[in-house]
C-alpha positions, 0 to 999 in steps of 0.5 A, spaced: 500 500 500 502 506 498 503 511 503 499 518 503 503 525 502 502 526 510 505 520 512 511 520 507 513 527 509 512 526 516 517 520 515 522 524 512 521 521 505 526 516 507 530 513 501 533 507 499 539 508 495 541 500 494 545 499 488 548 505 484 544 508 479 541 515 477 541 520 472 547 522 468 550 525 474 551 517 477 557 515 479 562 511 475 560 503 474 552 505 476 546 501 473 541 507 471 534 506 474 532 513 472 535 516 466 533 522 463 527 522 458 522 526 454 518 527 461 524 529 465 526 534 460 520 538 460 521 540 468 525 546 469 526 550 476 525 557 473 520 560 468 526 562 464 527 557 458 534 560 458 536 558 465 532 552 466 536 550 472 536 556 477 541 556 483 542 550 487 540 552 494 535 557 492 527 556 492 525 554 484 519 555 481 517 548 478 514 549 471 512 543 466 511 544 459 505 540 459 501 535 464 506 529 464 505 522 462 510 517 463 510 510 464 517 510 467 520 514 472 525 519 469 531 524 472 535 529 468 540 533 472 540 540 471 546 542 476 551 536 476 554 536 483 561 534 485 561 532 492 561 525 494 555 519 492 549 518 496 551 512 500 548 506 501 546 505 509 548 513 510 544 519 510 542 524 505 539 531 506 535 534 501 531 541 499 525 539 494 518 541 491 513 536 489 508 537 484 502 534 481 503 535 474 496 533 472 493 539 477 499 543 478 498 543 485 504 543 490 504 537 494 509 538 499 516 542 499 521 545 503 523 552 504 530 552 501 532 557 507 538 553 509 535 552 516 530 547 515 530 541 510 529 534 509 534 530 512 533 523 513 537 516 514 538 512 508 532 506 508 528 502 505 522 506 506 520 512 501 517 514 495 519 509 489 520 514 484 525 518 489 529 512 490 530 511 483 532 518 481 537 519 488 541 512 487 548 514 486 546 522 485 552 526 488 552 531 493 551 538 490 546 536 484 539 539 482 535 534 479 528 534 475 524 528 476 518 525 473 515 520 477 511 515 474 504 513 477 507 506 479 512 509 483 508 515 486 503 516 491 498 511 489 491 511 491 491 514 498 485 516 502 488 523 505 491 525 498 488 529 492 493 526 488 490 521 483 493 514 482 494 515 475 498 522 476 505 523 474 509 527 479 514 532 478 519 534 482 525 538 483 531 536 488 537 539 491 542 534 494 545 538 499 549 533 503 551 525 503 553 523 509 556 516 509 555 510 513 562 508 516 568 512 518 573 512 512 579 515 516 586 512 516 587 506 521 591 508 527 596 503 531 592 500 537 593 502 544 594 497 550 588 497 555 582 498 551 577 492 548 579 489 542 575 491 536 573 488 529 569 491 524 564 487 519 564 488 512 559 493 513 563 497 518 559 494 524 564 494 530 564 488 534 567 489 541 571 484 545 571 486 553 577 483 556 576 479 563 579 483 569 577 488 573 572 494 571 576 500 569 575 506 573 578 512 569 575 514 563 580 514 557 579 514 549 583 512 543 583 514 536 582 507 531 581 511 525 583 518 524 579 522 519 581 529 516 574 532 516 572 538 520 573 538 528 567 537 532 565 543 537 560 543 542 553 544 539 555 541 533 549 537 530 554 531 528 552 524 525 554 518 528 554 511 528 556 508 535 556 501 539 556 501 547 558 494 550 557 493 558 563 491 562 559 487 566 554 483 562 559 483 555 552 485 552 551 491 547 547 496 551 546 501 545 547 501 537 545 505 531 548 499 527 542 495 530 537 500 529 539 500 522 541 507 521 546 513 523 543 518 528 544 526 529 546 528 536 548 535 539 556 534 541 555 536 548 558 533 555 551 533 557 544 529 554 544 530 547 538 531 542 537 523 542 537 522 549 544 519 548 550 522 550 556 520 546 562 520 550 568 524 548 565 527 541 568 534 542 574 535 539 574 529 534 574 530 527 569 527 521 572 521 518 574 518 525 573 512 529 574 512 536 573 508 542 572 510 549 571 507 556 566 510 560 567 508 568 561 507 572 557 512 574 555 514 581 551 509 584 553 504 579 559 498 578 558 497 571 563 501 565 561 501 558 566 501 552 563 505 546 566 505 539 564 511 535 564 513 527 564 520 526 560 521 519 559 528 518 556 535 521 550 539 519 546 544 522 541 541 527 534 542 524 527 539 524 525 535 519 520 539 514 513 538 514 
C-alpha cells in the first residue's frame, strides 16, 4: 500500500539508495534506474527557458511544459554536483518541491532557507520514484524528476493526488553523509577492548576479563581529516556501547539500522544519548572510549564511535 503525502513527509521521505544508479550525474560503474527522458526534460526550476536550472540552494519555481505522462520514472540533472555519492546505509539531506503535474498543485516542499530541510537516514522506506532518481546522485546536484504513477503516491485516502498522476519534482542534494568512518587506521593502544569491524563497518567489541576500569580514557582507531567537532555541533554518528559487566551491547545505531544526529555536548544530547568524548574529534574518525561507572553504579561501558559528518541541527520539514 502506498503511503499518503502526510505520512511520507512526516517520515522524512526516507530513501533507499541500494545499488548505484541515477541520472547522468551517477557515479562511475552505476546501473541507471532513472535516466533522463522526454518527461524529465520538460521540468525546469525557473520560468526562464534560458536558465532552466536556477541556483542550487535557492527556492525554484517548478514549471512543466505540459501535464506529464510517463510510464517510467525519469531524472535529468540540471546542476551536476561534485561532492561525494549518496551512500548506501548513510544519510542524505535534501531541499525539494513536489508537484502534481496533472493539477499543478504543490504537494509538499521545503523552504530552501538553509535552516530547515529534509534530512533523513538512508532506508528502505520512501517514495519509489525518489529512490530511483537519488541512487548514486552526488552531493551538490539539482535534479528534475518525473515520477511515474507506479512509483508515486498511489491511491491514498488523505491525498488529492490521483493514482494515475505523474509527479514532478525538483531536488537539491545538499549533503551525503556516509555510513562508516573512512579515516586512516591508527596503531592500537594497550588497555582498551579489542575491536573488529564487519564488512559493513559494524564494530564488534571484545571486553577483556579483569577488573572494571575506573578512569575514563579514549583512543583514536581511525583518524579522519574532516572538520573538528565543537560543542553544539549537530554531528552524525554511528556508535556501539558494550557493558563491562554483562559483555552485552547496551546501545547501537548499527542495530537500529541507521546513523543518528546528536548535539556534541558533555551533557544529554538531542537523542537522549550522550556520546562520550565527541568534542574535539574530527569527521572521518573512529574512536573508542571507556566510560567508568557512574555514581551509584559498578558497571563501565566501552563505546566505539564513527564520526560521519556535521550539519546544522534542524527539524525535519513538514
